[in-house]
C-alpha positions in Angstrom: 7.8 29.4 10.6 10.2 27.9 8.2 8.9 24.3 9.1 5.3 25.4 8.4 6.2 26.6 5.0 8.2 23.4 4.4 5.1 21.2 5.1 3.1 23.3 2.7 5.9 23.0 0.1 5.9 19.2 0.7 2.2 19.1 -0.1 2.8 21.0 -3.2 5.7 18.8 -4.2 3.6 15.5 -3.7 0.8 17.0 -5.8 3.3 17.8 -8.6 4.6 14.2 -8.6 1.1 12.6 -8.4 -0.9 14.7 -10.8 0.8 13.7 -14.0 0.8 11.8 -16.2 -2.3 9.5 -15.4 -4.7 12.4 -15.1 -8.4 12.5 -15.7 -8.0 16.0 -17.3 -5.7 14.5 -19.9 -7.8 11.7 -20.9 -11.3 13.2 -20.6 -11.9 12.9 -24.3 -11.9 9.2 -24.1 -15.3 8.0 -22.9 -13.7 4.8 -21.3 -11.8 7.0 -18.9 -14.4 9.6 -17.9 -15.4 7.8 -14.7 -11.9 8.2 -13.1 -12.1 10.7 -10.3 -9.6 13.0 -8.6 -8.4 10.5 -6.0 -8.2 7.6 -8.4 -5.9 9.8 -10.6 -3.7 10.6 -7.7 -3.5 6.9 -6.6 -2.5 5.8 -9.9 0.1 8.5 -10.1 1.5 7.6 -6.7 1.9 4.0 -7.8 3.7 5.3 -11.0 5.9 7.4 -9.0 6.9 4.7 -6.6 7.6 2.4 -9.6 9.8 5.0 -11.2 11.7 5.3 -7.9 12.1 1.6 -7.6 13.7 1.4 -11.1 15.9 4.4 -10.3 17.0 2.9 -7.1 19.0 0.2 -8.9 20.9 2.9 -11.0 24.1 4.4 -9.8 22.8 7.9 -9.9 22.5 10.3 -7.1 19.1 11.0 -5.5 19.3 14.7 -6.5 19.8 13.8 -10.2 16.9 11.3 -10.1 14.8 14.0 -8.6 15.8 16.4 -11.4 15.2 13.7 -14.0 11.7 12.8 -12.8 10.8 16.5 -12.3 11.9 17.4 -15.8 10.2 14.3 -17.3 6.8 15.4 -15.8 7.4 19.0 -16.9 8.0 17.9 -20.6 4.8 15.8 -20.4 2.9 18.8 -19.0 4.0 21.1 -21.7 3.0 18.6 -24.5 -0.4 18.1 -22.8 -1.1 21.6 -21.7 -3.7 22.3 -24.3 -5.8 19.3 -23.1 -5.3 20.2 -19.5 -6.8 23.7 -19.8 -9.7 22.5 -21.9 -11.3 20.8 -18.9 -12.9 23.2 -16.4 -11.5 22.8 -12.8 -13.7 22.6 -9.8 -13.1 22.4 -6.1 -15.5 20.3 -4.1 -15.9 19.9 -0.4 -14.0 16.7 -0.6 -11.1 18.3 -2.3 -10.9 20.8 0.5 -11.2 18.2 3.2 -8.5 16.0 1.5 -6.1 19.1 1.8 -7.2 19.6 5.4 -6.5 16.0 6.3 -3.0 16.1 4.7 -2.1 19.4 6.6 -3.3 17.8 10.0 -1.4 14.5 9.6 1.6 16.2 8.2 1.8 18.6 11.3 1.1 15.6 13.6 4.2 13.8 12.1 6.2 17.0 12.5 5.2 17.4 16.1 5.9 13.7 16.9 9.0 13.1 15.1 10.1 10.1 17.3 10.6 6.9 15.3 9.2 3.6 16.5 11.5 0.8 17.3 11.3 -0.7 13.9 11.5 2.7 12.4 15.1 3.0 13.6 16.0 -0.2 11.7 14.5 1.2 8.5 16.2 4.6 8.9 19.7 2.9 8.8 18.9 2.0 5.3 17.5 5.4 4.6 21.0 7.0 6.0 22.6 4.7 3.4 20.8 6.1 0.5 20.7 9.6 1.9 24.5 9.6 1.9 24.8 8.5 -1.7 24.8 4.8 -1.2 24.2 2.5 -4.2 21.8 -0.4 -3.8 24.3 -3.2 -5.0 26.9 -1.8 -2.7 24.7 -2.2 0.4 26.6 -5.3 1.6 29.7 -3.2 2.0 27.9 -0.8 4.3 29.1 -1.2 7.9 27.7 -4.2 9.8 27.7 -2.0 12.8 25.0 0.2 11.2 22.5 -2.7 11.4 21.4 -1.9 7.9 19.6 -5.3 7.7 20.2 -6.4 4.2 17.3 -8.8 4.2 14.9 -5.8 4.6 13.6 -4.6 1.2 14.6 -1.0 0.4 11.9 0.8 -1.5 10.2 2.5 1.5 13.6 3.7 2.8 14.5 4.9 -0.6 11.4 6.9 -0.9 12.1 8.3 2.6 15.6 9.3 1.5 14.4 10.8 -1.8 12.1 13.3 -0.3 14.3 14.0 2.6 17.3 14.7 0.5 15.3 16.9 -1.9 13.6 19.1 0.7 14.8 22.6 1.2 15.8 21.9 4.7 17.0 18.6 5.8 14.6 17.4 8.3 14.3 13.6 8.0 10.5 13.5 8.7 9.9 15.4 5.5 10.8 12.2 3.6 8.3 10.1 5.8 5.4 12.4 4.9 4.9 10.4 1.7 3.9 7.6 3.8 1.1 9.8 5.4 0.3 11.2 1.9 -0.5 7.9 0.3 -2.3 6.6 3.4 -4.7 9.5 3.2 -5.2 9.0 -0.6 -6.1 5.3 0.1 -8.8 6.4 2.8 -10.2 8.8 0.4 -10.3 6.1 -2.3 -12.5 4.0 0.0 -14.9 7.0 0.6 -15.0 7.7 -3.2 -16.0 4.1 -3.9 -19.4 5.0 -2.2 -20.5 6.8 -5.4 -23.9 7.7 -4.2 -23.0 8.7 -0.7 -23.4 12.4 0.1 -20.1 14.3 0.5 -20.8 15.1 4.2 -21.2 11.4 4.9 -18.0 10.7 3.0 -16.2 13.0 5.2 -17.5 11.3 8.2 -16.6 7.9 6.9 -13.0 9.1 6.3 -12.7 10.5 9.8 -14.0 7.2 11.2 -11.5 5.1 9.1 -8.7 7.5 10.3 -9.6 6.9 13.8 -9.9 3.2 13.3 -6.5 2.6 11.6 -4.0 5.4 12.4 -1.3 4.8 15.0 1.3 7.5 15.4 3.6 5.1 17.3 4.5 3.5 14.0 6.7 6.3 13.0 9.1 5.2 10.3 7.3 1.8 9.8 6.6 0.5 6.3 3.2 -1.1 7.2 1.1 1.9 6.1 2.8 1.7 2.6 1.5 -1.9 2.5 -1.9 -0.9 3.9 -2.2 1.8 1.2 -1.2 -0.2 -1.7 -3.5 -3.2 -0.9 -6.3 -0.8 -0.2 -5.8 1.1 -3.5 -5.9 -2.2 -5.4 -9.1 -3.3 -3.7 -10.7 0.1 -4.5 -9.9 -0.1 -8.1 -11.2 -3.6 -8.1 -14.5 -2.6 -6.8 -14.7 0.5 -8.9 -13.8 -1.6 -12.2 -16.8 -4.0 -11.3 -19.4 -1.4 -10.4 -18.5 1.9 -11.9 -17.1 0.7 -15.2 -13.6 2.1 -14.7 -11.6 1.1 -17.8 -10.0 -2.2 -17.6 -6.7 -0.7 -18.5 -6.6 1.4 -15.4 -7.4 -1.5 -13.1 -4.8 -3.6 -14.9 -2.1 -0.9 -14.4 -3.0 -0.8 -10.8 -2.7 -4.5 -10.5 0.8 -4.5 -12.1 2.1 -1.6 -10.1 0.7 -3.1 -6.8 2.0 -6.6 -7.6 5.4 -5.3 -8.5 5.9 -2.8 -5.6 4.7 -4.8 -2.5 7.8 -7.2 -2.4 10.2 -4.3 -2.4 8.5 -2.6 0.6 8.5 -5.4 3.2 9.2 -9.2 3.0 5.7 -10.2 3.6 4.8 -8.1 0.6 6.1 -11.0 -1.6 3.3 -13.1 -0.1 0.7 -10.4 -0.5 1.7 -10.1 -4.2 1.0 -13.8 -4.5 -2.4 -13.2 -3.0 -3.2 -10.4 -5.4 -2.3 -12.6 -8.4 -4.7 -15.2 -7.2 -7.4 -12.5 -6.5 -6.8 -11.1 -9.9 -7.3 -14.5 -11.6 -10.3 -15.1 -9.6 -11.9 -11.9 -10.3 -11.1 -11.9 -14.0 -12.0 -15.6 -14.7 -14.8 -16.2 -12.1 -16.4 -13.0 -11.0 -16.2 -10.8 -14.1 -18.2 -13.1 -16.2 -18.9 -10.7 -19.1 -15.2 -10.6 -19.9 -13.7 -13.6 -21.6 -10.3 -14.8 -20.6 -7.7 -12.7 -22.5 -4.1 -13.2 -23.3 -3.3 -9.8 -21.7 -4.4 -10.8 -18.3 -1.9 -13.7 -18.3 0.8 -11.4 -19.7 0.2 -9.0 -16.8 0.5 -11.9 -14.3 3.7 -13.1 -15.8 5.1 -9.5 -15.5 4.3 -9.4 -11.8 5.8 -13.0 -11.3 8.9 -12.0 -13.2 9.3 -9.0 -10.8 9.0 -11.4 -7.9 11.6 -13.7 -9.5 14.0 -10.8 -9.9 13.7 -9.8 -6.3 14.3 -13.4 -5.2 17.4 -13.5 -7.5 18.8 -10.2 -6.2 18.4 -11.2 -2.6 19.6 -14.8 -2.9 22.3 -14.6 -5.5 23.5 -11.0 -5.5 23.1 -10.0 -2.0 23.6 -13.6 -0.8 21.0 -13.6 1.8 19.9 -17.1 3.3 16.2 -16.4 2.6 14.0 -14.0 0.7 11.6 -13.9 3.7 12.4 -12.8 7.2 10.6 -15.5 8.9 12.7 -18.4 10.3 11.3 -21.8 9.7 12.7 -24.9 11.4 11.2 -28.0 9.5 12.6 -30.4 12.1 10.8 -28.4 14.8 7.4 -28.6 12.8 7.5 -32.4 12.4 8.5 -32.9 16.0 5.7 -30.7 17.4 3.4 -32.4 19.7 -0.4 -31.9 19.7 -0.5 -29.8 22.9 2.2 -27.5 21.6 0.2 -27.1 18.4 -3.1 -26.4 20.4 -1.2 -23.8 22.6 0.1 -21.9 19.5 -3.3 -21.8 18.0 -4.7 -20.4 21.3 -1.9 -17.7 21.4 -2.6 -16.7 17.7 -6.3 -16.4 18.3 -5.7 -14.6 21.7 -3.4 -11.9 20.2 -5.7 -11.6 17.1 -8.5 -10.6 19.3 -6.2 -8.1 21.2 -5.2 -6.7 17.8 -8.9 -6.2 16.9 -9.2 -3.8 19.8 -6.0 -2.0 18.9 -7.2 -1.3 15.5 -11.0 -1.1 15.7 -11.3 -1.4 11.9 -11.1 -5.2 12.4 -14.2 -5.2 14.6 -16.0 -3.4 11.8 -14.7 -5.8 9.3 -15.9 -8.8 11.2 -19.4 -7.3 11.3 -19.1 -6.9 7.5 -17.9 -10.5 7.1 -21.0 -11.7 9.2 -23.3 -9.7 6.8 -21.4 -11.2 3.8 -22.1 -14.7 4.9 -25.9 -14.1 4.7 -25.5 -12.6 1.3 -22.8 -14.9 -0.1 -24.9 -16.5 -2.8 -26.7 -13.3 -3.7 -23.6 -11.1 -4.5 -20.8 -12.9 -6.4 -18.2 -10.2 -5.7 -18.3 -10.9 -2.0 -16.4 -14.2 -2.6 -13.3 -12.0 -3.3 -13.1 -11.0 0.3 -13.4 -14.5 1.7 -10.7 -15.8 -0.7 -8.4 -13.0 0.5 -9.3 -13.6 4.2 -8.6 -17.3 4.0 -5.2 -16.7 2.2 -4.4 -14.1 4.8 -5.1 -16.2 7.7 -3.4 -19.3 6.2 -0.3 -17.0 6.0 -0.5 -15.7 9.6 -1.2 -19.2 11.1 1.7 -20.8 8.8 4.2 -18.2 10.0 3.6 -18.4 13.7 2.9 -22.2 13.9 6.3 -22.9 12.2 8.5 -20.4 14.2 10.6 -22.4 16.7 11.1 -19.2 18.8 9.1 -17.5 21.6 5.8 -17.2 19.7 4.3 -14.8 22.4 7.0 -12.3 21.8 6.6 -12.6 17.9 2.8 -12.3 18.2 2.9 -9.2 20.6 5.5 -7.6 18.3 4.2 -8.1 14.8 0.6 -9.7 14.6 -1.3 -6.4 15.0 0.7 -4.8 12.2 0.2 -7.9 10.0 -3.6 -7.6 10.5 -3.3 -3.8 9.9 -1.6 -4.2 6.6 -4.6 -6.0 5.0 -7.4 -4.4 6.9 -8.2 -1.8 4.2 -9.0 -4.6 1.8 -12.0 -5.8 3.8 -13.6 -2.5 4.6 -14.4 -2.3 0.9 -17.0 -5.1 1.6 -19.3 -2.3 2.8 -19.0 -0.6 -0.4 -20.2 -3.8 -2.2 -23.1 -4.2 0.4 -24.0 -0.6 0.0 -24.2 -0.8 -3.7 -26.4 -3.8 -3.4 -28.6 -2.0 -0.8 -27.7 -4.6 1.9 -26.6 -1.8 4.2 -27.5 1.9 4.3 -25.3 4.6 5.4 
């Protein structure tokens, strides 16, 4: 009974931390913000919370005190804005109820299957470090026997430790529930991007997306955080283009996403570069009504500086050999014969197809890409998905073609998760096709 109450308490806690300060009830008087919905508000607040935790993770302050600081900060903001909050009439829709229902289901599923995946144990060692009061810049002093893996970024583990430490009862899976939370938020964000779709169809779409992407064997893995952030960014991009969401909200989403990704997994650094390129391509090529602005370049510089900071910390302060986890043997690359090259390409394609069946969302994405090819010239925004797809597969082929080790083992162990991380981006193609009446749901 206590665990059931804890799960409901954790839902309330997540709502408190992701309802302020970027909230549609607080900015409703500004007409530029009236199109932001409940899920978009939670999405931005989740990114804001993760950003605050990232900043706090570098400070030599206990996790309990950081929790108290953020809670008090939000409470003060609530007091100052309480008048505006209650000026707006609150309404509960079917989708709000379904959202809560999904959270309860996935939370109970995580509580029932508390086992960690193989990679989850590696991340948990870093969680233990923070849970026991570890300070980020002392991580090199942590026992080597603990396999803390200094070259693994720390943000996901820090969030895990943060919510684990600040739960009433110290069950470690309570910290992991935030992964589930933001994952469900990102799926609902996709459904909400279909503005004209009936609520019942949106619910069915969410169920379908959940079945096509969720894998409970990835307990403790960071891949769903990557999936969620990339999906949220793509959702805001689509909504900014079609639903006239204020540019400032989209720009906030871009900065938070670009800054956070490198601190979750090493490949997040590559994805941040992709998002910068997509942002430039969208602002300067797709969004023709908006002229080039200095603030767009300033936002990109902010993200780039965060990437440089991450590289400096890992290479100079932590004295790691590389900022990426991937081992590249340049001598091996230049000495690779044609047959070896063809074999590697074959294995990459073979395991990619296998991954499509493990996560069926990629089969759906392929159908969407085929439809997009026929409408490429009609709908300018579709080019975004092709740019991201090309960049993504250049990255995948580049990593596996240059590895000198057993490529089959690496492909079997990681390719499906690499594809899962970015799969949410492409499903937004159907939102574009739906808005342009190419497909009907």
